[in-house]
C-alpha positions in Angstrom: 57.5 110.5 98.7 60.7 108.6 98.4 63.5 110.2 96.4 64.8 107.6 94.0 67.6 109.7 92.6 70.8 107.6 93.5 72.9 110.7 93.8 70.7 111.9 96.7 70.5 108.7 98.6 72.6 108.2 101.8 76.1 107.0 101.3 78.0 104.5 103.4 81.6 105.3 104.4 84.0 102.7 105.8 87.4 103.6 107.2 90.1 100.9 107.4 93.6 101.6 108.7 96.6 100.0 107.0 98.1 96.8 108.5 101.2 96.8 110.6 104.2 98.2 108.7 107.9 97.4 108.8 108.6 100.6 110.6 106.0 99.8 113.3 108.1 96.7 114.2 111.2 98.8 114.7 109.4 101.6 116.5 107.8 99.3 119.1 111.1 97.5 119.6 112.6 100.8 120.6 114.5 101.3 117.4 112.9 104.7 116.7 115.6 106.1 114.5 115.5 103.0 112.3 111.7 103.2 112.1 111.9 106.9 111.0 114.6 106.2 108.5 112.2 104.0 106.4 110.5 106.6 104.2 107.8 104.5 102.6 107.6 101.2 104.6 105.7 98.3 103.3 103.6 95.9 105.4 105.2 93.4 107.7 104.2 89.7 107.5 101.7 90.4 110.3 100.5 93.5 108.3 99.7 91.3 105.3 97.8 88.9 107.6 95.9 91.8 109.1 94.9 93.0 105.6 93.8 89.5 104.6 91.7 89.3 107.7 90.1 92.7 107.1 89.1 91.6 103.6 87.3 88.7 105.2 85.2 90.9 107.4 81.5 90.3 106.6 80.4 93.9 106.6 83.3 95.0 104.3 82.8 92.0 102.0 79.1 92.8 101.6 79.8 96.4 100.9 82.4 95.6 98.2 80.6 92.7 96.5 77.1 94.2 96.3 75.5 95.9 93.3 76.3 99.3 94.9 78.8 101.6 93.3 82.0 101.5 95.4 84.8 104.1 95.5 87.9 103.1 97.3 90.2 106.0 98.3 93.7 105.4 99.6 96.9 107.4 100.1 99.8 106.7 97.7 101.9 105.1 100.4 103.1 101.6 99.9 101.5 100.2 103.1 98.1 101.5 102.2 98.2 100.2 98.6 99.3 96.8 99.9 96.4 96.8 102.4 93.9 97.7 99.7 95.1 95.0 97.3 
């Protein structure tokens, strides 16, 4: 017998990391102190491009445009909000 209760059906979980941040650029250029001084870095130009490319991913697009209920959870950091938008 198939359980038709939606609350009991399997859930799908997708994990996406935020795009490259402004502090990532400083850190990988060897400016560690500068990278750590930015308390809530936003996305770099490359990070915005990475976020745009992630939203074009076929699996992610299908998951967020289907008839399924979707819950998107993000941290309150600027780079994660920018990635989710």
